[in-house]
N, C-alpha and C positions, 0 to 999 in steps of 0.2 A: 414305358416311354411316357405315359401320361403323368406318372408320378415324378420322373425326372424334369419334365417341363414345368410341373407346379413348383418343384424346388428351385429351378432356375429363375422363375418369376419372383419367388420370395427373396432370393439373393439379390436380384436386380433392384427391387424395391427397397431393400435394406441399404444398398450402396446409395441410393438416391436420398437417404435420410429418413426413411420410414421403415420401422419393424413392426410386423403385425402383432397384435395382442394374442391372436390365435389364427389358425388357418384350418380350412376344411380338411377331411381325410384325404382328399385328392391333392392337397398342398395348394389350393386356390385361395387367395386372399379376397375376402369379400368386403362389400361396402360396410357391413356391420363391424368387421374387424377394424377397418380404418377409423370409424366412428368412435369405437371403444378406445382405441389407442389414443385418439385426440382428446377424448374426455378425460382419460386418466392422466394425460400430460397436464391439461388445464387445472385438474384438481391438485396435482403435485405442485404447480406453481402457486396456487391459492395457499397451500400449506406453507410454502417457503415464505411467503409474504408475512403470514402470521407468526412463524418462527422469527423472522427478522425483527418484527415489532416487539416480541417478547425479549429478545437479546438486547434490544435498545433499552427497554424498561429495566432489565437487570442491570445494565451499565450504569444507569443513573443512579440506582441504589447502592451498588457495590463498587463503583469507579473502576471496574474491570469486566471483562466478558466471562462468561461461565467456563468451567472446565469440560462439561459435557452438556449435551442438549437436555439430558435427564434433570439437570440442575434447575431448569426452567419450570418443572413440574412440582407442585401444582400452582405455585404463587404466580407465576408469569404465563404458564400455559395450563389452564384448568382442564383441558381435554387432551390427554396423552395420545389420542387417536391422530392428532395433527402431526405426530411424528412418524406416521405410517402412510407411505405413498399409496394411492389408490390401486396402482399396479400390484403392490405387494399384497393388499387386501384380497385381491383376486387370486394370486398365485401362492400366498403363504410364505413367500421368500422374504428375508430381512437381510440387512448389511451384516455379514459374518466375518468380516476381516478383523485383523488386529486393532483397527480403529473403530470397530463397532461399539456402541454405548454399552458400558458394563452393567448398567443398572436396569434398563428396561428395553423391550423390543423396539427397534428403531430402524427406518429404511434409509436413513440419511448418514452420510459421512460428515463428521464435524472436524474441520481441518485444523482448528485451533485447540485441539486437545492436548494434555500434558504428557503424552506418550514419549519416552526417550527415544531419540534416533539411533543411538548405539554406534559402535565403531565403524560399521560399514558405511553408514549414511553421513556421519560426522566424524571424520577421521581426527580432526584437530581437537574436538571436545565431545566425546561420546555422551556426556551428560546432557547436552543440548536436547531441547524437546521439540516436537512438531510445532509447537506454538512459537518457540524462538525462531524457528526456520521460517514460518509464515510471516512473522513480523519483519524479519531480514528481507523477505521478498517484497513486502510492501514498501520498504525503504528503496528498493530498486525500481518498481513498476507501479507503485500506488495502490489504490483500493480495488483494483480489478481482481486481486487475489481472492479466491472464493472462501467463504466461511463454511458453507454448506454445500453438499454435492449429492445429487441423485443418479444412481447408475442404473436405473430400472427401466429406462426408455431407449429408443433408437440412438439418440444422442444424449450425452450427459447434460443434466441441468445444474447450473452453478449459480449459487446465491453469493454475489460479491459482497466484500466488506461494506460497501456503501449502499447496499440494497438492490443493486442492479441484478437481474436474472438474465443469463445468457447461456446458449448451448455451445457445446464443444465436443471434441474427441475425448477419449479417456484421459488424455493429457491436456488440461486446460491451457498450459503454457503455449500450445500450438497457435493460439489466436494472436501471439505476440511475435511470430516468426519474421514478419515483415518489418519489425521495429528493433529487434536486438538478437543476440545470439542467446537463445533460451537455455543453453547448457549452463549459463551464468546463474541461473535460478536454482540449479540442482543443489541439494543440501551438501553433497560432497564438495561441491565447489565453494559454497558459501562458507562452510566451516573447515576448509581444507587447511592442512599444515604441510609445509614443504619437508622433503626427506632431510635437507640440511638442517632445519630447525629441530627435527626429531632428534638428530645426532647430538645437538647441543642442549636438548631439553633438560638433561640431568643437571647441567651446570648453570644454564641461564634460561629463564622463562622467555618464551618467544613473544615478541612484541605483538599487541593486538592490532587489528586493522585500524582502529581509532583509539586515541589515548583514553584511559579510563576516566570517568567523571570524578572530580575532586570530592572527597567525603565532606568537605566543608561547603560545598555548594548548596545554597539555600533553595527551597522550592520555587521562589520566584524566577530563578535562573532556569529557564525551561529546558528539560533534558530531551535533546534531539538525537540521542544515541540510536534509537530504533529506526530513524528515518534518513541518517546519512547515506549517501551514495557515492561520495567521493572524498578522498582524504586531502588534507592541506598540503601534503608533500608530493602528490602525484600530479603529472601533467595530464589533467583529466580531459583535456581536448586535443591531445596529441603534441608532438613536438618534444623538445627537451627544455627543462628548467621553465616550463610554462605552468608555474604552480604558485601556491601561497605559502611556500615553506618559510618565508621571512616573517609570516604573522605569528606573533606570540600566542602560545596555546595555553589552556587552562583558564583560570578565573582572571579575567582582565577588564581594565576600565578603559573605555573609549568614548570620548566626547562626554564624559561625566556620567556614563552608564556602565554598570557592571554586566559582563557577559560571560557565559560559559562557551569557550572557543576550543573545539576539538575536531571539527570536520565540517562538511557542507552538504547542503541539499540541493542539487541541480535539477532544474526542470528542462524539458525539451523545448525545441523551437525549430525554425526552418533550416537552420544551418546543418550541414551534413553531420558534423561530430556531436551535434546536440540531439539528433534523432534517437539515440540509444537511451536517452533518459526519458522518464515518464513526463507527461504534460500536466500531471497533477499528483500531489501527495495529500491524502485526505486523512482526517482523524488524528492530527498532531494534538497530543493530550496537553491541556492547560489546567483544567480542573481547579480553578481558584478565582476569587474576585479580585479585581484591580482597578485602579484609577487610570493607569496608562499601560500601553504596550509599546516596547522598543524593539525594533528590527534592525539586525545587522546584515546587510545584504548588498548585492550589486548585480550586474548582468555581464554575460559575454556576448560578443558579436553585435554590440550597440555601436551607434555612430551618432554624430552631431544631427544627422538627418532624422533621427528619431525623436528629438526633443518634442515633448508634449503628448507622445504616444503612450497608451496604457500597454504595459508589457506583462502584466499579470495582476494577481489580486490575492489578499487573504480573506478567506470567508470564515467568519466567527460564528460559532454555534453556542447559544446560551443554553444552560441546563434545565431550567425550570419551565420555561414558556415555549421552547422550540424556536425562539426568535433566531434569525439569521441576519448578519450584517457584513457588507462587503467594504473592505478597505482596498481601493484600487492602488496599484503600483504604477506611478507615472514616470516616464523617462524624463530626466532632467530635473524634476521636482523632488523625487524620492531616491532614485538611483541613476547611475550612469554606467558606463562600461567599466570593467575592473582595471583596464589599462587606459591611461589618459591619452588625449589627443591635443596636439598644439593648437588645433583650430577651435576648440571648445571656448564658449564664452562663459563667464562666471557672473552672476548677479545675485541679489539678496534672495531671490526665490530659488536658487540652485540647491541641489541635493547637498546635504550636510556630510562633508567627508569625516568619517570616524577614525580612520587610519590610513596611512599612506607610507610606501617605501619605494623610493624612486618613481617609477611610472605606474606602479601597482597600488590600488586603493579600495577601500570599502566605505560604504555609507550607512548612516543611521537615520531611521525614520521613527519619530515618536507620535503615537496616536492617543488621543484622549478618549477614554471609554464613555459612551453616552449612557450606559447602565452600570455604574460602578457597584451597585448593591446586588447585582445578579452575577452568579458564577458563570464564567466562560468555560464550557465543557472541552472544546476542541477548536482547532483551526485547520481549514484546508488551504493549502498552497497551490494556487492555480496559474499556469501559464497562459498567456494570450496566444500562443503559437505563432508568434511572428518571428523575425529574425533575431532580436534581442532576446536572449533566454536568461530569465532571472535566476539567481541562486541565493540561498539563505545560509547564513553562518550561525546565527543566534537569535534567540527571542528572550526578552526580559519583561516580567510583569512587575509593576509597583503600584 
């Protein structure tokens, strides 16, 4: 009975979010056990911060993230012990799944590895890799997607793409259950192909979720393929024919600026149908110097009452000096609602209309770079979380 009582205590503590590093022979959790578990967790978090800094240094040099964490050793991680969680140093256990690092012992799951998903997880395209899947997830929910995970504690530790560290169950997607249907993040959903398309696949290639990028598109027409979360032909906020299907796709010139137009990036806001979209999309790759940036964008759920309000922002990250710069998105000056209102007033400071079709329109904002000689590494697209929810169709650098 004593042993059963001790086991019951361990189970209860585990359910409350704490699992003992070890227990006594009688199954009793001691203060030393709790202290050791806390110390190992703190040490693991320190490791993750070092790993994140090493990945960022790798990105600057290679313009991409590594295939495996072992690629960071020794140039970016001179001590390979950082890849071992303190709990694993005690137990001798390492990450042994199919996603375990193939080169050196490692405690951590690296979610952006190039392991193929296969036909079960990616029915529509078995050649797609785990990295492809995670990038598509980021297009849906932003930078909360984990890069690195440790499963050797009571709760899983997650190192997000933007450097945040948070805890979750074994399925990190559970933290989003109040925001969206997390089943939409499954690889089988993201890379699904319908049975009807399968039947016609021999004769006709199934259409992609978004039109492919034109091979003639120049690098200054920023490729947003990995960040699109709604197509131009769908009623992405409900209803019927509530879409941008009239917008010409491909390489287009609007208001004197060339754009690559194939989809849109919608941010979340207070309106009910906007809540399923992320409130931020981080790490949009620019990776070039430029004198100006041009944004083709608009909002949903805006109104004349929102004139002068900031509805979002673009946060620029420069490559060499870690400088950040915010470009605020002001309703009335930079954007308006994508559908026009008869009561709107138009003046010389109003947002510049780039394209219009009946009551539907998009706007263009041009920003002059204050540091044209420094490479812009990436841009974060951030919502102000108000009722007007901004969306982005294209970015051009020149």
